[in-house]
C-alpha positions as CSV (number, residue, x, y, z in Angstrom):
1,M,-60.6,-106.3,11.2
2,L,-62.8,-104.3,8.8
3,K,-60.7,-105.4,5.9
4,L,-61.0,-109.0,7.0
5,A,-64.7,-108.7,7.3
6,M,-65.0,-107.2,3.8
7,T,-62.7,-109.8,2.4
8,V,-65.2,-112.4,3.6
9,L,-68.5,-110.6,3.2
10,W,-68.1,-109.2,-0.3
11,P,-67.4,-112.4,-2.2
12,S,-70.0,-114.2,-0.1
13,F,-72.5,-111.5,-1.1
14,L,-71.8,-111.9,-4.8
15,S,-72.0,-115.7,-4.4
16,A,-75.3,-115.5,-2.6
17,I,-76.7,-113.4,-5.5
18,L,-75.7,-116.0,-8.0
19,A,-77.0,-118.9,-5.8
20,E,-80.3,-117.2,-5.2
21,G,-80.7,-116.5,-8.9
22,L,-80.0,-120.1,-9.8
23,F,-82.2,-121.5,-7.1
24,F,-85.2,-119.4,-7.7
25,S,-84.8,-119.8,-11.5
26,V,-85.6,-123.5,-10.9
27,F,-88.0,-123.3,-7.9
28,D,-91.1,-121.1,-7.5
29,P,-91.4,-119.7,-4.0
30,S,-95.1,-120.5,-3.8
31,D,-94.3,-124.2,-4.5
32,L,-91.7,-124.5,-1.6
33,M,-92.8,-126.8,1.2
34,L,-91.5,-127.3,4.7
35,V,-91.9,-130.4,6.9
36,G,-95.7,-130.6,6.7
37,G,-97.1,-128.0,4.4
38,H,-96.5,-125.0,2.1
39,V,-94.5,-122.0,3.2
40,G,-97.1,-119.4,4.1
41,M,-95.2,-116.2,3.1
42,P,-95.4,-113.9,0.1
43,P,-92.8,-114.5,-2.6
44,I,-90.8,-111.4,-1.8
45,A,-90.4,-112.6,1.7
46,A,-89.2,-116.0,0.4
47,Y,-86.7,-114.3,-1.8
48,T,-85.4,-112.3,1.1
49,V,-85.1,-115.2,3.5
50,G,-83.5,-117.3,0.7
51,F,-81.0,-114.5,0.0
52,F,-79.9,-114.2,3.7
53,F,-79.7,-118.0,3.9
54,F,-77.5,-118.3,0.9
55,W,-75.4,-115.3,2.1
56,T,-74.9,-117.0,5.5
57,I,-73.8,-120.3,3.9
58,C,-71.5,-118.5,1.5
59,A,-70.0,-116.3,4.3
60,I,-69.3,-119.5,6.4
61,A,-67.5,-121.0,3.3
62,S,-65.5,-117.8,2.8
63,M,-64.5,-117.7,6.5
64,I,-63.3,-121.3,6.3
65,S,-61.3,-120.5,3.2
66,M,-59.7,-117.4,4.8
67,Y,-58.9,-119.5,7.9
68,L,-57.2,-122.1,5.8
69,V,-55.2,-119.6,3.8
70,R,-54.1,-117.7,6.9
71,T,-53.1,-120.6,9.0
72,E,-49.4,-121.4,9.2
73,H,-48.1,-124.6,7.8
74,T,-46.7,-126.6,10.7
75,H,-45.8,-129.6,8.5
76,P,-44.4,-129.5,5.0
77,P,-47.0,-130.3,2.3
78,F,-46.9,-133.8,0.9
């Protein structure tokens, strides 16, 4: 189970680093806005929240990929 967790979490961690770097290279944390106003948090907090958001999204994508790879083919491919 630990090997499966690391197989999902390590690539998603690296992908989250890349996604956060690209995102915050384009957008300044002080210019981010929510529904009605500016995000009222220091930039380091925005970077942290952004990283965990990207890591979660990338981990979900990695879990879906692992699920698709590990499922048995019940029908022959087209």
